[in-house]
N, C-alpha and C positions, 0 to 999 in steps of 0.2 A: 157678191159679198159673202154669201153663205159658204161657197167653195173656199174662198180665201181664209175665212175663220176656221173652217174645218181643217184645212191644210196646216194652219198655224198651230192648232191644238194637237193634231197628230204629230207634227214635227217636234213640238215641245216635249212630247212623251218619248219620241223615238230615240233621242240621244241618251238619256239616262237608262232607258230600258236596254239599248244596245250595249252600253258599258257594263250593265249588270250581267247580261248574258255572256259578254266577253270574259268576264271573270269566272263565271260558272263553268263555261265550256273549256277554259284554259287551266282550270284547277284539276287536282287529282281526284276530287270527289265525284262519284257517279250521280247522275240525276235520278231522283226518285221517279216512280211512274207518273205522279201528278205533275212534277216539274217537266218531265219529258213530253207530256201532252201539251203543256203550256208552250214549251219551246217549239213543238211542231206547229202549233197555231200561229205563234208569232213569226216564225221563220218562213211561213207560207206566203207572207206579204212581201212582195218584191221591194217596196220602199224600205221596209225594215231591214232586209238583208243588204240592201245597198248601204245603209247607214252602218250596219254591222261590219261590212267589209272595209268601209272607210276608217272605222275605229281600229280594225286589225292593222291596216297600213300605217296608221298613226303610231300604234304601239311598236310595229316593226321598225319604224324610223327611230323611235326612242331607244329601242334596244341596240340599234347600230351605233349610237353615240359612244365615244370613248369613255371608259370609266375613269374617274379621277384617281391618281396615284396617292392614295391616302395611307396613313400609318397602319400597321398591323395591330391586332388586339393587344399583343404583348407590349408593343411600343406605346400605345395609348395608355395602358394601365401604368407603365413606368413613368410616363410624363405626368399623369394625374397624381401619382404618389408623391413625386418630387414637388409638384406645385402645392399639394395640400400641406406638405411639411413646411413650406415657406410662406404659406398663406397667413394673413393676419388672423389672430385668434380672438381678439376683443376689439370691437369698434362699434361706435354708434352711427357710423356713416353707412347708410343703406346702400350706397353705390359701391362699397367695397365688399364684394361677396366672395365667399370661399368658392374655389373651383368645384367642391363637392356639391354645391347648390346648382350647378349648371348641368343640364342634360346634353350629352354628346350624341349626335346622330351621324352615322357614316354609312357609306356603301362598302360592301365587302371588297377587299383589294383584289382577290383572285376568285376563280370560279369553283372554290372548294366546297361552297355551300349553295348549290344551284337551286335548291328548294326555296331558301330564304331570299336569294337574289331574284328568283322568279316572282315571288310575292311582292318584292319591292318594286319591280318593274311594273307589275300589274297595278299596284297601288298608284304609281305615278301615272299610268295610262288612265285609270279611273279619274284621277284628279284633273288630267287634261280634258277628259270628256265632260267633267262637271263644269270646268271653265267654259267649254264650248256651249254647254247647255245654258249657262248663265248669260253668255253673249246673245244666244238665240232668244232667251226670254226678254232681255233688255231691248232688243231691236224688233221684237215681234208683237209689241203691245199696240196694235192698230196704227202704227206709224206716229204715235203721239210723243210729246216731250215729257210726259209724266213719268214718275218713278215706276219701275216695273213691278208687276204683281208676282209675289212669290207663292208658289203652289206646293202643297204637301201631298204626297202619294200615300194612299192607304189600300191594302189588298189582303186577301185571304186565299188559302189553298182550298181545294175541294174537300168538303166534309168539315171544314173549320169554321167556327163562328167567333167573331171578336167584336168587342166594343172599343171605340176610340173617342177621346175627347178632342174636339176641334179647338182652335186657338181662341174662339169667342166664347167658349164654355158650352156650346151645343155638343150633343153626343150623337154618334152614328154607330149602329150595329150593322156589321157586314155578314151576310150569309157566306157559304162556301163559294170558292172560285169567283170572287167579286173584286173589282178594282175601281177606284175613283180618285179624283184629284179635288182638293179643296183649297180655297183661298178665303180665309175668314178673319179679316183684320179687325182691330179694335174699333175702327171707324170706316165708314164707307160700305158699299154693298158686299155681302157675303155670297160667294159663288162656289158651287160644287158641280163637277162634271162626272156623271156616272158613266164609266166606260163599258162595263158589262156586269151582269150579276144582279144582286138584290141588296138593298140597303134600307134600313129603318132609321129615320131621323127624329130626334127630340130636340127641337129648336129652342134656344134661349131667346126669350122675347126682349126686344129693345124697341123703343119708340122711334128711333131714327134709322135703323138698319134693316134692309131687306135681306131675305135668305132665299136664294134661288138655286134649284137643282136642275141642271140640263141633262136630258136623256134623249138620245137620238136627235130628232129635229125639234123637239118640244121642250118646255120648261115647266117647273112646278115651283110656285112662289108661296112662301109662308112668312109669318112673323114670329109667333110662338105657338108651336103645335107639334103633334106626332103624326107621322105618315110614313107609308111604305112605298117604295118604288121598285118594280121588277122589270128588268130589261130582257127582251127576247129578240130574236132576229127580225121578227115581223111586226112587233107591237110592244107597247109599254103599258104596264098596269100601275095605277096610282090608287092607294087605299088610305083613307084618313081615319084615325082612331081618336084624335083629340084636336080641337081647334078648327081653324078654317084654312083652306088651301085653294089657290087659283091655278088652274092648269091651262097653259097655252100650248095647244097641240102643234103649233108651228112658230117657234121662237128660237131660231138657231144662232143668235148672237149673244154669247156669254159676256157682254160688256156691261151688264147691269141694266135694270129696267129704267124706263123714263127717257131714253135717248130718242132722237128723231128717227133713227133706223127702226127701233123697237116699235114706235108708234105707227110707222108706215106698214110694217109687217102685220101689226095688229089689225089695221084697217083692211088690208088686202086679204089676209088669211082668215081662218075660222075664228069665231068668237071665243074668248076665254070661258072656261067652265069652272064655276065655283062649287067646291065640295065642303060638306060639313061632316062631323063624326058619323061613322056608320055608312059612308058612301064611298064608291069606287068608280073609276072611269078608265076606259082603255082608249089609247090613241095609236094610230098606225104610222108607218114611216112616211106616208104621203101627206101627213098633216090632218087626215080625217079622224074623227072621234065619235064614239057612241055616246048615248045619253048616260048620265050618272045612274048607277045601280045601287040598291041597298045591299049591304053586306053585314054579316054577323061579326061584331068586333071580337068576340071570344074566338071565333074561327081565325080571324086575322092574326090574333096573338099566338094561336097555336103553331103557326109557322116558325115562331121563334122559341118555342118550348119543346120542340121535337115530338109534338103530338100528332093528331090526326088532321089531315088536310082534305077538305071536301072539294071535288072538282065537278063542275056542271058544264057539259058540252065543251070541254077544253081540248084544243089540239094536242094530240099525243106527244108531239115534239116538245111542247112546253112542260108537260108532266115529266117526261124523261129528263129534261134539263133541270127541273127542280130536284129530282131524285139524285142526279149526278152531283148537283151543287150541294145539297143539304145532307145527303147520306153517303157521298163519295163512292158511288157504285159505278163500275165499268159497264156501260150499256151502249150497244151499237144498234141504231135504229135505221131501218131502210128508209131512204127519203120518200118513197112512195106512200109511207104512212104518216108523214109529217102532219098533215091536216086532218087526219082521222079524229073525229070528235069523240071523246071518252068522258063518261061520268062515273063517279065513285068516290069512296072515302079511302085515302091512302095513309097507312101508318108508316111513317118514315123508318121505324125500327124494323119493319117487316116488308119493306118496299119490294124486295126480290120476290117474295111469295105473291104479293099483289100483282106484279107484272106477269108472273106465270099463269095466274088465273084469267088473264085477258083473253087467252085463246078459247076460253069457254064461251065467251059472250061476244067477241069481236073477231073479224076475219084476219087474225094474225097467228103466226107461229112463233113460239118463244123457246129458245134452246140455251143451254148453259155450258160453258167450257169448264170441265171438272177440275182443271188445274188452276186456272186464274179466277174461276167463279164469275167470269164476265158473261153478261147476257146478250143475246142476239135476237132482235125482233124483226121479223120480215112478214110480208103479206102471205096469207094462206094461199096455196097454189090454186085451189078451186076458185078463190076470189079473183085471182089474176086471170084464170082462164075464162071466167064469166065476164 
């Protein structure tokens, strides 16, 4: 069941993401360095590229269709002028409208304007992809006969921080390079799927609606509260600054709490963890979780104000991801250093200087490309030899 739900969620994202990348790659605009990195990550997935190629074939078939033999611009303007001259000038009949009130949409008759025609074809391809995505959503809702859930996508680029208001009135702040999907109807369960990155939620309290964030294989449930969720490849951090939150380290079914499947998973897996303001918990991808830890709320808020972040025995990989996400800094970390535990206070505005000082205290070497200012962190040779 977990695999089926995971595949459904991934498939639901794949169609619109593939359509977006198709437009980006087929346009004349060059990708920015941030977009190029995101494309590299997305295209590295074989299933993503399979969907992308399917959409390419769909658009190729659309382009091969014969274009309608429609009038030229001059002919259309002449016809419009003639119709307007003979159109009724004064009438109370709302059904008798002047031709000037009607918008005329047409395809270019010849290939004299390839740029505009190309955009028209791409727009049609995206529309087809959107229809395909809608069909997927309709039939992908756990095989039920209920109305499909409509999801909204929210995302940011590296170094960008944005606040969004969800449909139910709750707000979410996204750190850089973050992506999530949200379904927050006026009635019924409100559900968010954090795909990657970091998000801070300020949940609008209702007496009848739950609010659940799914991250990796776990979930975080709240009613009216403020909390932060950070996603890394190996674990998820949850920090509460206001209200109460219940964390289920193993709850992979975003179908809303209270179902039989949810109860069975709750009984078989780890027990839920209740957090209060000033507490945080970490759970791993295998469903295991540590005990709640006390955190400084002011420090937790500093992550969103561009201030100083304190790390205590934190894997270097996670610190580097934070700096990439929040400060948009190009950093290449040798995988051998992923789990090196580092402590210290990092000022995001001076993150590069802080990273360069690591080699004074830890077995690493830090170098910088003078042209791109990218940083490269690798193990110190003496450390490797030892």
